[in-house]
FINU-191781 format. One line per 5 residues: number of its first residue (from 1); their letters; for each residue x, z negated, y negated of C-alpha. Coordinates in Angstrom, 1 decimal. Layout:
NUM = a = X Z Y; ... .
This chain:
1 = msyfd = 20.9 33.3 40.2; 21.7 29.8 40.9; 22.6 27.3 38.2; 26.1 27.0 39.3; 26.7 30.7 39.3 .
6 = rlknn = 25.3 31.0 35.7; 28.2 28.8 34.5; 31.5 29.9 33.0; 34.8 28.9 34.4; 35.5 25.6 32.5 .
11 = qkrfl = 32.0 24.4 33.2; 32.3 25.1 36.9; 35.6 23.3 36.9; 33.8 20.4 35.2; 31.3 20.2 37.9 .
16 = rnlgi = 33.8 20.6 40.7; 35.7 17.6 39.2; 32.4 15.7 39.8; 32.2 16.8 43.4; 29.7 19.6 42.8 .
21 = ysdad = 30.5 23.0 44.2; 26.9 24.5 44.4; 23.2 23.9 43.6; 23.0 22.1 46.9; 25.3 19.3 45.7 .
26 = mpaef = 23.3 18.6 42.5; 21.4 15.3 42.6; 17.8 15.0 41.6; 18.6 13.4 38.3; 20.2 16.8 37.2 .
31 = fgkik = 16.6 18.2 37.3; 15.0 15.6 35.1; 13.2 17.0 32.1; 14.4 16.6 28.6; 12.0 14.9 26.4 .
36 = slned = 10.9 16.1 22.9; 11.9 13.8 20.0; 9.3 15.5 17.8; 6.5 14.8 20.3; 7.5 11.2 21.1 .
41 = ltsee = 8.0 10.2 17.3; 5.4 10.3 14.6; 5.9 12.4 11.4; 6.4 9.1 9.5; 9.0 7.8 12.0 .
46 = iycvs = 11.0 11.1 11.8; 10.8 11.0 8.0; 12.3 7.5 8.0; 15.3 8.1 10.2; 16.8 10.8 8.0 .
51 = dyykp = 20.3 10.4 6.9; 19.0 8.9 3.5; 18.1 5.6 5.0; 21.5 4.3 5.9; 20.4 0.7 6.4 .
56 = ycyng = 18.7 1.8 9.4; 21.9 2.7 11.0; 24.3 0.7 13.2; 27.3 1.4 15.5; 27.3 0.7 19.2 .
61 = kldms = 27.9 2.0 22.6; 25.5 4.6 23.9; 23.9 3.8 27.3; 23.8 7.4 28.7; 21.2 6.4 31.3 .
66 = klvgt = 18.8 5.8 28.4; 19.4 9.2 26.8; 16.2 11.0 27.3; 15.5 13.8 24.8; 16.3 15.9 21.9 .
71 = dhdky = 14.7 17.7 19.0; 16.5 21.1 19.8; 13.9 23.6 20.9; 16.5 25.4 23.0; 16.7 22.4 25.4 .
76 = vgksw = 13.4 20.4 25.1; 11.4 20.7 28.4; 14.2 22.0 30.4; 16.3 20.1 33.0; 19.6 18.6 32.1 .
81 = ieafc = 21.4 21.1 34.3; 19.5 24.0 32.9; 20.4 22.9 29.4; 24.0 22.6 30.4; 24.0 26.2 31.5 .
86 = elsrg = 22.7 27.3 28.1; 24.9 25.3 25.9; 26.3 27.3 23.0; 29.7 25.5 23.2; 29.7 24.4 26.9 .
91 = ediae = 32.9 26.1 27.6; 34.8 24.4 24.7; 33.3 21.0 25.4; 34.4 21.2 29.1; 38.0 22.3 28.1 .
96 = lyfqn = 38.1 19.4 25.7; 37.2 17.0 28.6; 40.2 18.3 30.7; 42.5 18.3 27.6; 41.6 14.7 26.8 .
101 = pdyyk = 39.0 12.7 28.7; 39.2 9.9 26.2; 37.9 12.3 23.5; 34.4 11.5 24.9; 34.9 7.8 24.3 .
106 = nddpn = 34.7 8.4 20.6; 36.3 5.3 18.8; 35.2 6.4 15.3; 31.4 6.9 15.1; 31.7 7.6 11.4 .
111 = eidmg = 34.0 10.6 12.0; 32.0 11.9 15.0; 28.2 11.4 14.3; 26.3 12.7 17.2; 22.8 12.2 15.7 .
116 = iiekd = 21.5 9.5 18.1; 18.1 8.0 17.3; 16.8 5.0 19.0; 13.2 4.4 19.7; 11.9 1.7 21.9 .
121 = gqyyi = 15.2 1.3 23.8; 15.4 5.0 24.4; 17.6 7.5 22.7; 17.2 11.1 21.4; 19.7 13.7 19.9 .
126 = sskag = 18.5 14.7 16.4; 20.2 18.0 15.5; 19.6 17.4 11.8; 21.3 13.9 11.7; 24.5 14.9 13.3 .
131 = ggnnr = 23.8 17.2 16.4; 25.7 16.2 19.5; 23.7 18.3 22.0; 26.7 20.1 23.5; 28.7 17.0 24.0 .
136 = litlk = 26.0 14.6 25.1; 24.2 17.1 27.5; 27.6 17.4 29.2; 28.2 13.7 29.2; 24.8 13.1 30.7 .
141 = llaim = 25.8 15.0 33.9; 29.0 13.0 34.1; 27.2 9.7 33.6; 24.6 10.6 36.4; 27.4 11.1 38.9 .
146 = qqrag = 29.3 8.0 37.8; 26.1 6.0 38.2; 25.5 7.4 41.7; 29.0 6.5 42.6; 28.7 3.0 41.5 .
151 = qdiis = 31.3 3.5 38.8; 31.4 2.3 35.1; 29.3 4.8 33.2; 30.9 6.4 30.0; 29.6 4.9 26.9 .
156 = plvrf = 30.7 6.6 23.8; 30.8 4.6 20.6; 28.1 6.3 18.3; 26.3 5.8 15.1; 22.6 4.9 15.8 .
161 = rrvpt = 19.6 5.5 13.6; 17.0 3.0 14.6; 13.4 4.1 14.2; 11.5 1.6 11.9; 8.2 0.2 13.0 .
166 = metck = 5.1 2.1 11.7; 4.4 -1.0 9.5; 7.9 -0.7 8.0; 7.5 3.1 7.5; 4.2 2.6 5.4 .
171 = nifgv = 5.1 -0.7 3.7; 8.7 -0.3 2.8; 8.9 3.6 2.5; 5.2 4.3 1.5; 5.2 7.2 3.8 .
176 = efvdg = 2.0 8.8 5.1; 1.3 12.2 6.6; -2.1 13.8 6.8; -2.3 17.0 9.1; 1.4 17.2 9.1 .
181 = qltka = 1.8 17.1 5.3; 3.7 14.4 3.5; 1.0 12.8 1.2; 3.0 9.7 -0.2; 6.6 9.9 -1.3 .
186 = sryqi = 9.1 7.2 -0.7; 8.6 4.1 -3.0; 12.1 2.9 -2.5; 15.6 4.0 -2.9; 18.2 2.3 -0.8 .
191 = ektdp = 21.7 2.5 -2.2; 24.8 1.4 -0.1; 27.2 -1.0 -1.9; 30.8 -2.2 -0.8; 31.4 0.8 1.5 .
196 = dkpee = 35.0 -0.6 2.5; 33.9 -3.9 3.8; 33.1 -4.3 7.5; 29.4 -5.3 6.9; 27.4 -2.9 5.2 .
201 = yynvv = 25.4 -4.0 1.9; 22.7 -2.3 0.0; 20.8 -2.4 -3.2; 17.0 -1.7 -3.0; 15.5 0.2 -5.9 .
206 = egllw = 11.8 0.3 -6.8; 10.0 3.5 -7.5; 10.9 7.1 -7.1; 14.5 8.3 -6.5; 15.2 8.6 -10.4 .
211 = sgkvi = 14.1 5.0 -11.0; 16.9 2.5 -11.9; 15.1 -0.7 -11.4; 16.9 -2.8 -8.9; 14.5 -5.3 -7.0 .
216 = aehip = 16.9 -6.6 -4.5; 20.7 -6.6 -4.6; 23.6 -6.8 -2.1; 21.4 -7.0 1.0; 23.0 -7.1 4.4 .
221 = gsall = 22.1 -4.1 6.5; 21.4 -6.5 9.4; 18.7 -8.2 7.3; 17.2 -5.0 6.1; 16.8 -3.9 9.7 .
226 = qtvfp = 14.6 -6.9 10.4; 12.5 -7.3 7.3; 9.5 -5.9 5.7; 9.3 -6.3 1.9; 6.3 -8.5 1.2 .
231 = kssnd = 4.3 -7.8 -2.0; 3.2 -10.9 -3.8; 0.2 -11.4 -6.0; 2.2 -11.0 -9.2; 3.5 -7.6 -8.0 .
236 = sysfp = 7.0 -8.9 -7.6; 9.0 -8.4 -4.4; 11.1 -10.8 -2.6; 13.7 -10.2 0.1; 14.3 -13.1 2.4 .
241 = ir = 18.0 -13.1 3.5; 18.4 -14.0 7.2 .
């Protein structure tokens, strides 16, 4: 059975709206393979982009042309069109598009967190961090057709989780995996402060999660994204504000 014939009514209508009436109309980009987040990131990196480390998050427009993968086993290794055929909420997502196309622009990333993880300028969907597979796989097809037509590509506002460098993973978070097992726990707790202000600020706490010793206070998230805490000879820590 062809991909087009496998689709339900709303999904077929969605593709027809893009000028696709059969498999023969589908561009080569529809058949690109979806990469695996779990294979492209190390265990340390995956650990450090969990929801807990809020400072490694930022808001921005998602360039759909750089969306390359997911951690969802149902879709990894399949083509974008095959994944579209197998979406669990594909019909509902397509219907939402026709009811309100602006829904996909998403003006509030805190309200709709689609679990986007950034690594080396490419983007992956993390089911654990928000889970936007249904919506983003649908939008991927739309973006492909817009790009081929020379149109502006839809770029939803999303909440990104940036993967720290391996140096940061080990030096800040103290994370190390051996044979897939976590052998060192986090040595820092990062607490958000002033949640109502436009800029996000954090306190950094030394030790395990139950430690109450603050070693850096009221740090801008933008600085935390760029800085590795240096350990000095007297075992104190400094945090240069940039």
